[in-house]
C-alpha positions as CSV (number, residue, x, y, z in Angstrom):
1,M,64.0,30.8,53.5
2,E,60.9,29.1,52.1
3,A,59.4,32.4,51.2
4,A,62.6,33.3,49.3
5,K,62.4,30.0,47.4
6,R,58.8,30.7,46.4
7,I,59.6,34.2,45.1
8,L,62.6,32.9,43.1
9,R,60.5,30.1,41.6
10,D,57.6,32.5,40.7
11,T,60.2,34.8,39.1
12,L,61.8,32.0,37.1
13,I,58.4,30.8,35.8
14,T,57.2,34.3,34.8
15,Y,60.6,35.1,33.3
16,W,60.8,31.9,31.3
17,A,57.3,32.5,29.9
18,L,58.3,36.0,28.8
19,V,61.6,34.8,27.3
20,K,59.8,32.2,25.2
21,T,57.6,35.0,23.8
22,I,60.1,37.7,23.4
23,V,63.2,36.0,21.9
24,P,61.5,34.6,18.8
25,M,59.8,37.9,18.0
26,M,63.1,39.8,18.5
27,I,64.7,37.4,15.9
28,L,61.9,37.8,13.4
29,T,61.8,41.6,13.6
30,R,65.6,41.8,13.3
31,I,65.4,39.6,10.1
32,A,62.6,41.9,8.7
33,V,64.8,45.0,9.3
34,D,68.0,43.3,7.8
35,L,66.1,42.1,4.7
36,G,64.8,45.6,4.0
37,L,61.1,44.8,4.5
38,V,60.6,47.7,6.9
39,K,62.1,50.2,4.4
40,A,60.0,48.7,1.6
41,L,56.8,49.1,3.5
42,A,57.5,52.6,4.8
43,P,56.2,54.6,1.8
44,S,52.7,53.2,2.3
45,L,52.6,55.2,5.5
46,A,53.0,58.6,3.8
47,P,49.2,59.3,3.9
48,V,49.1,58.6,7.6
49,M,52.0,61.0,8.2
50,N,50.4,63.7,6.1
51,L,47.2,63.5,8.1
52,L,49.2,64.1,11.3
53,G,51.1,67.0,9.8
54,L,54.3,65.1,9.6
55,P,56.8,64.6,6.8
56,A,56.4,61.4,4.8
57,E,59.9,60.4,5.7
58,L,58.9,59.8,9.3
59,G,56.8,56.8,8.1
60,L,60.1,54.8,8.0
61,A,61.0,55.9,11.5
62,W,57.6,55.0,12.9
63,L,57.4,51.7,11.2
64,T,60.8,50.9,12.7
65,G,59.4,51.8,16.1
66,V,56.2,49.8,15.6
67,L,58.1,46.6,14.7
68,V,61.2,46.8,16.8
69,G,60.6,49.1,19.8
70,I,60.6,52.7,21.0
71,W,64.4,53.1,21.2
72,P,64.9,52.2,17.5
73,G,62.0,54.4,16.6
74,A,63.5,57.3,18.6
75,V,66.9,56.8,17.0
76,A,65.3,56.7,13.5
77,L,63.5,60.1,14.1
78,F,66.6,62.3,13.6
79,A,68.2,59.8,11.2
80,V,65.6,60.3,8.5
81,M,64.9,64.0,9.3
82,P,67.4,66.5,10.7
83,A,66.3,68.2,13.9
84,G,66.6,71.6,12.3
85,E,63.8,70.7,9.8
86,L,61.2,69.8,12.5
87,T,59.1,71.9,14.9
88,S,58.5,71.0,18.5
89,A,54.9,70.3,17.6
90,Q,55.9,67.8,14.9
91,V,58.3,66.0,17.2
92,T,55.7,65.9,19.9
93,V,53.0,64.5,17.5
94,Y,55.5,61.8,16.2
95,L,56.5,60.9,19.8
96,G,52.9,60.7,20.9
97,L,52.2,58.2,18.0
98,L,55.3,56.2,18.9
99,L,54.6,56.1,22.7
100,V,51.3,54.4,22.2
101,A,52.2,52.1,19.3
102,H,55.7,50.6,19.4
103,G,57.3,47.2,19.7
104,L,54.0,45.6,18.8
105,P,55.2,42.1,17.8
106,V,56.9,41.5,21.2
107,E,54.6,43.5,23.5
108,Q,51.3,42.2,22.0
109,R,52.5,38.6,22.2
110,I,53.0,39.2,25.9
111,I,49.5,40.6,26.2
112,Q,48.1,37.7,24.2
113,A,49.6,35.2,26.5
114,A,47.6,36.8,29.3
115,G,44.4,36.3,27.5
116,P,43.4,39.4,25.4
117,G,43.4,38.8,21.6
118,F,46.5,39.7,19.7
119,V,44.6,41.3,16.7
120,A,42.1,43.2,18.9
121,T,44.7,44.7,21.2
122,T,47.2,45.5,18.4
123,L,44.5,47.3,16.4
124,L,43.5,49.2,19.6
125,R,47.1,50.5,20.0
126,L,47.5,51.4,16.4
127,L,44.2,53.2,16.2
128,G,44.7,54.7,19.7
129,G,48.1,56.0,18.8
130,F,46.8,57.6,15.6
131,L,43.9,59.2,17.4
132,Y,46.1,60.6,20.2
133,A,48.6,62.0,17.7
134,W,45.8,63.4,15.5
135,L,44.3,65.2,18.5
136,L,47.7,66.7,19.4
137,H,48.1,67.8,15.7
138,L,44.7,69.5,15.8
139,V,45.5,71.4,19.0
140,F,48.9,72.5,17.8
141,S,47.5,73.5,14.3
142,A,44.6,75.5,15.8
143,T,46.7,77.3,18.5
144,G,50.2,77.6,17.0
145,W,51.5,76.1,20.2
146,L,55.0,74.6,19.9
147,D,55.4,76.0,16.3
148,T,59.1,76.6,16.8
149,P,62.2,74.6,15.8
150,V,62.7,71.7,18.1
151,A,65.6,71.9,20.6
152,P,66.3,68.3,21.7
153,H,68.4,67.7,24.8
154,W,69.8,64.6,23.2
155,V,70.3,63.5,19.6
156,P,71.1,59.8,19.3
157,A,73.7,58.5,17.0
158,N,72.3,57.6,13.6
159,A,74.4,54.5,13.0
160,S,72.5,51.2,13.5
161,P,74.2,48.7,15.7
162,D,75.7,45.7,13.9
163,L,74.5,42.2,14.7
164,A,77.0,41.5,17.5
165,A,76.0,44.8,19.2
166,Y,72.4,43.9,18.8
167,V,72.8,40.5,20.3
168,A,74.9,41.9,23.2
169,G,72.2,44.5,23.9
170,A,69.5,41.9,23.7
171,V,71.3,39.6,26.2
172,E,71.9,42.5,28.6
173,G,68.2,43.6,28.3
174,L,67.0,40.0,29.1
175,A,69.4,39.9,32.1
176,W,68.0,43.2,33.5
177,M,64.5,41.9,32.8
178,F,65.1,39.1,35.3
179,V,66.5,41.4,37.9
180,I,63.5,43.8,37.6
181,L,61.0,41.0,37.7
182,L,62.6,39.6,40.8
183,A,62.5,43.1,42.4
184,L,58.9,43.5,41.4
185,L,57.8,40.2,42.9
186,I,59.7,41.0,46.1
187,G,58.0,44.4,46.2
188,M,54.6,42.8,45.7
189,R,55.2,40.4,48.6
190,I,56.2,43.3,50.8
191,L,53.0,45.2,49.8
192,E,51.0,42.0,50.6
193,A,52.7,41.6,54.0
194,F,51.9,45.2,55.1
195,N,48.4,45.2,53.5
196,L,49.5,48.0,51.2
197,F,47.7,46.4,48.2
198,T,44.4,47.4,49.8
199,R,45.5,51.0,50.2
200,L,46.9,51.2,46.7
201,S,43.7,49.7,45.3
202,D,41.6,52.2,47.2
203,L,43.7,55.1,45.8
204,L,43.4,53.8,42.3
205,A,39.8,52.6,42.6
206,P,38.0,55.8,41.3
207,T,40.2,56.0,38.2
208,L,40.0,52.3,37.5
209,R,36.2,52.3,38.1
210,L,35.9,55.1,35.5
211,C,37.8,52.7,33.1
212,G,35.5,49.8,34.0
213,I,38.4,48.0,35.8
214,G,38.0,46.3,39.2
215,K,40.4,47.2,42.0
216,E,41.9,43.7,42.0
217,A,43.8,44.7,38.9
218,A,45.2,47.8,40.5
219,P,48.7,46.7,41.5
220,V,49.7,45.0,38.3
221,T,48.1,47.8,36.2
222,M,50.2,50.3,38.1
223,V,53.3,48.3,37.3
224,G,52.4,48.4,33.6
225,L,51.7,52.1,33.7
226,L,55.0,53.0,35.3
227,L,57.4,50.3,34.0
228,G,55.9,49.0,30.8
229,I,54.0,46.1,29.2
230,T,56.9,43.6,29.6
231,Y,56.6,43.7,33.4
232,G,52.9,44.6,33.7
233,G,51.9,42.1,31.1
234,G,53.9,39.3,32.7
235,L,52.5,40.0,36.2
236,I,48.9,40.4,35.0
237,R,49.2,37.0,33.2
238,R,50.2,35.5,36.5
239,E,47.2,37.1,38.2
240,A,44.9,35.8,35.5
241,E,46.2,32.3,35.9
242,L,45.5,32.5,39.6
243,G,42.0,33.7,38.9
244,R,42.4,37.0,40.7
245,V,41.4,39.3,37.8
246,G,38.3,38.7,35.7
247,P,38.6,38.4,31.9
248,R,36.9,41.8,31.1
249,D,38.8,43.6,33.8
250,L,42.0,42.0,32.5
251,F,41.3,43.1,28.9
252,L,40.5,46.7,29.9
253,A,43.6,46.8,32.1
254,C,45.8,45.7,29.2
255,A,44.1,48.3,27.0
256,L,44.9,51.0,29.6
257,M,48.5,49.8,29.7
258,G,48.6,49.8,25.9
259,F,47.7,53.5,25.7
260,A,49.8,54.7,28.6
261,H,52.6,52.4,29.7
262,S,56.2,52.9,30.8
263,L,55.5,56.4,32.0
264,I,59.0,56.6,33.5
265,E,61.5,55.3,31.0
266,D,59.7,55.9,27.7
267,T,58.5,59.4,28.7
268,A,62.0,60.4,29.8
269,L,63.4,59.3,26.4
270,C,60.8,61.3,24.5
271,L,61.3,64.4,26.6
272,A,65.0,64.2,25.9
273,L,64.3,64.2,22.2
274,G,62.4,67.5,22.5
275,G,58.8,66.3,23.1
276,D,56.4,68.5,25.2
277,A,56.0,67.2,28.7
278,A,52.4,68.4,29.2
279,S,51.3,66.6,26.0
280,L,53.2,63.4,26.5
281,V,52.5,62.9,30.2
282,A,49.3,64.6,31.3
283,G,47.8,64.5,27.8
284,R,48.5,60.8,27.3
285,I,47.2,59.8,30.7
286,L,44.0,61.8,30.1
287,F,43.6,60.3,26.7
288,A,44.1,56.7,28.0
289,I,41.5,57.2,30.8
290,V,38.9,58.6,28.5
291,A,39.5,56.1,25.7
292,V,39.3,53.1,28.0
293,A,36.3,54.5,29.8
294,L,34.5,54.6,26.5
295,L,35.8,51.2,25.5
296,A,34.6,49.8,28.8
297,R,31.0,50.5,27.8
298,L,31.3,48.4,24.7
299,V,33.2,45.6,26.4
300,K,30.9,45.3,29.4
301,A,27.8,45.2,27.1
302,M,29.3,42.6,24.8
303,P,27.8,39.1,25.1
304,D,30.1,36.5,26.6
305,R,30.2,34.5,23.4
306,D,31.3,37.5,21.3
307,F,33.8,38.6,23.9
308,G,35.4,35.2,24.0
309,R,35.4,34.9,20.2
310,Y,36.9,38.3,19.3
311,L,38.6,39.8,22.3
312,F,39.8,37.2,24.8
313,R,41.1,33.7,25.1
314,A,42.1,31.9,28.3
315,P,45.6,32.8,29.3
316,T,48.4,30.5,28.1
317,P,49.6,28.4,31.0
318,A,53.2,29.1,31.9
319,A,55.3,25.9,31.9
320,D,57.6,25.4,34.8
321,A,60.9,27.2,34.5
322,P,63.8,25.0,33.5
């Protein structure tokens, strides 16, 4: 009974810390969309789209995804460009860009609360998303691979939800977030009880070592990779507060999650839209490992003073849940 109370208390503390971060950013981004700020800024992204071999119109769709989240970015894809006018290669490049860089105001605030700097990690995801998409574009252009009309399995409705629907969806999402966090913490306690953390860490150790990350960060990094930054970031913040993960390992783990996170839900969505599985799964994981391995050389060599000034702050303590 005491163990159940501790799990519930830890869940409430982590959940409340996330809610205080997420809700204000959801409100601000919704206001930005309703005021037309996103649509006004979209034309400035035309040069970026052109470098990736994408129609300029997709700048609006991507900016929507960057500010609001992957689902709005996915819905906007075929809202601004009919599926019949895009190739499988173009859709895969766009989705590769979206998978790495989306929902930045909310997700990067979660990461910031765990310690890594907001500006540094946001720039990493933006630059990483562009580089990953550009590499895909180069491969497709050189080989002609996927140069056929896209055939999506699902085309979302173009109509944007009204405010009531948006609020209802947000409340439902926050409720599910609590349920998933509770399940994750229960799962982590089970893993600890059966000493499975050690086995999991041993399995991930070679890959994490290549990325400059200690095995102590393995369990929460795996959560972020599979389920997303909301859950991985929340749990890694908790580990940082407990002193189990060092600052540089934590920064690199968050960088890895930024490049390749939510490999289950987000990837399934993108495959349904007609994205190429090899490019968006194997390609993204390979890109993330190589990119973070190179980044680790810089981070590990950086003096403590510069690391603390530019890349990392102490994690924000989570207040007790109400």
